[in-house]
C-alpha positions as CSV (number, residue, x, y, z in Angstrom):
1,X,10.5,5.2,4.0
2,X,9.5,4.7,0.3
3,X,6.2,3.0,1.3
4,X,5.4,5.8,3.7
5,X,6.0,8.4,1.0
6,X,3.9,6.5,-1.5
7,X,1.1,6.4,1.0
8,X,1.5,10.1,1.7
9,X,1.4,10.9,-2.0
10,X,-1.9,8.9,-2.5
11,X,-3.4,10.4,0.6
12,X,-2.3,14.0,0.6
13,X,-1.5,14.8,-3.1
14,X,-4.2,12.6,-4.8
15,X,-6.7,12.7,-2.0
16,X,-7.6,9.0,-2.4
17,X,-10.5,8.3,0.0
18,X,-9.3,4.7,0.5
19,X,-6.0,3.0,-0.2
20,X,-5.0,-0.6,-0.6
21,X,-1.9,-2.7,-1.4
22,X,-1.6,-5.5,-4.0
23,X,1.3,-7.5,-5.2
24,X,2.4,-10.7,-6.9
25,X,5.3,-12.9,-5.8
26,X,7.8,-10.5,-4.1
27,X,5.2,-7.8,-4.6
28,X,2.8,-10.0,-2.6
29,X,5.3,-10.1,0.2
30,X,5.5,-6.3,0.1
31,X,1.8,-6.0,0.0
32,X,1.6,-7.7,3.4
33,X,4.7,-5.9,4.7
34,X,3.1,-2.5,3.7
35,X,-0.1,-3.5,5.6
36,X,2.0,-4.3,8.6
37,X,3.9,-1.1,8.3
38,X,0.8,1.1,7.8
39,X,-1.9,-0.9,9.7
40,X,-4.1,2.1,10.4
41,X,-3.8,3.7,7.0
42,X,-4.5,0.9,4.5
43,X,-8.1,-0.2,3.8
44,X,-7.3,-3.5,2.1
45,X,-4.4,-5.8,1.2
46,X,-4.1,-8.4,-1.5
47,X,-1.4,-11.0,-1.7
48,X,-0.8,-13.2,-4.8
49,X,1.6,-16.1,-3.9
50,X,3.9,-13.9,-1.8
51,X,5.7,-15.0,1.3
52,X,3.7,-14.4,4.4
53,X,4.3,-13.7,8.1
54,X,3.0,-16.3,10.6
55,X,4.0,-14.5,13.8
56,X,0.9,-13.3,15.6
57,X,2.8,-10.4,17.2
58,X,3.7,-9.0,13.8
59,X,0.1,-9.6,12.4
60,X,-1.8,-8.2,15.4
61,X,-1.7,-4.5,14.4
62,X,-3.5,-5.3,11.1
63,X,-6.9,-3.6,10.9
64,X,-7.7,-4.0,7.2
65,X,-9.2,-7.1,5.4
66,X,-6.6,-9.3,3.7
67,X,-7.2,-11.4,0.5
68,X,-4.7,-14.1,-0.4
69,X,-4.5,-16.1,-3.6
70,X,-2.0,-19.0,-3.4
71,X,-0.9,-22.0,-5.5
72,X,-1.1,-25.6,-4.2
73,X,2.1,-26.6,-6.0
74,X,4.4,-23.8,-4.9
75,X,8.0,-24.6,-3.8
76,X,8.5,-21.0,-2.7
77,X,5.5,-20.7,-0.4
78,X,4.7,-24.1,1.1
79,X,1.1,-24.8,1.9
80,X,2.1,-25.3,5.6
81,X,3.2,-21.6,5.7
82,X,0.0,-20.4,4.0
83,X,-2.1,-22.5,6.5
84,X,-0.1,-21.1,9.4
85,X,-0.7,-17.5,8.2
86,X,-4.4,-18.1,7.8
87,X,-4.6,-19.7,11.2
88,X,-2.7,-16.9,12.9
89,X,-4.9,-14.3,11.2
90,X,-8.1,-16.2,12.3
91,X,-6.7,-16.7,15.8
92,X,-6.3,-12.9,16.0
93,X,-9.9,-12.3,14.7
94,X,-8.6,-10.7,11.5
95,X,-10.6,-10.4,8.3
96,X,-8.8,-12.8,6.0
97,X,-9.9,-14.7,2.9
98,X,-7.4,-17.2,1.6
99,X,-7.8,-19.4,-1.5
100,X,-5.4,-22.1,-2.6
101,X,-5.7,-23.1,-6.2
102,X,-5.5,-26.8,-6.7
103,X,-2.9,-27.9,-9.2
104,X,-1.7,-24.3,-9.7
105,X,2.0,-23.4,-9.5
106,X,3.8,-20.3,-8.3
107,X,3.1,-17.4,-10.7
108,X,-0.1,-18.9,-12.0
109,X,-1.4,-15.4,-12.8
110,X,1.5,-14.4,-15.0
111,X,0.3,-14.8,-18.6
112,X,3.8,-14.6,-20.0
113,X,5.1,-17.3,-17.6
114,X,5.4,-21.1,-18.0
115,X,3.2,-21.7,-14.9
116,X,0.3,-19.6,-16.2
117,X,-3.1,-21.2,-15.3
118,X,-5.8,-19.2,-17.1
119,X,-8.7,-20.7,-15.1
120,X,-7.0,-20.0,-11.7
121,X,-5.8,-16.6,-12.9
122,X,-9.3,-15.6,-14.0
123,X,-10.9,-16.8,-10.7
124,X,-8.2,-15.0,-8.6
125,X,-8.7,-11.8,-10.6
126,X,-12.5,-12.0,-10.1
127,X,-12.0,-12.5,-6.3
128,X,-9.5,-9.6,-6.3
129,X,-11.6,-7.1,-8.1
130,X,-14.7,-8.0,-6.0
131,X,-12.6,-7.6,-2.8
132,X,-11.2,-4.3,-3.9
133,X,-14.6,-3.0,-5.0
134,X,-16.1,-3.9,-1.6
135,X,-13.2,-2.4,0.4
136,X,-12.0,0.5,-1.6
137,X,-14.8,1.9,-3.8
138,X,-16.6,4.8,-2.1
139,X,-20.2,5.4,-3.3
């Protein structure tokens, strides 16, 4: 219910012409869950090393492009799961762009964390901002 209210606020109160979701770790999981919950409302979704869904039935309603930034050395989200998510999305013909950062660990974008990888974080951020500009900015 909170996600629906947040969307309604951005849509009705703010009048945002396009709306996306983004999250890191647990927030990355919620970014995808929000996209699944609001498949016809969101215009983009970004996942940073969040747990993903691999069931095609759950992913099939998605209509927005999805960007994912993941770590190669992540005990929380195994590469097999990331690969299965990407394969399911591609099988469904969804617009998905996944990048796995070689040598990076979970939370590689957190500058205050021990796993911070400034090179991977900078590249992921550049990918993210370009993706959001492409999918959310109205000219």
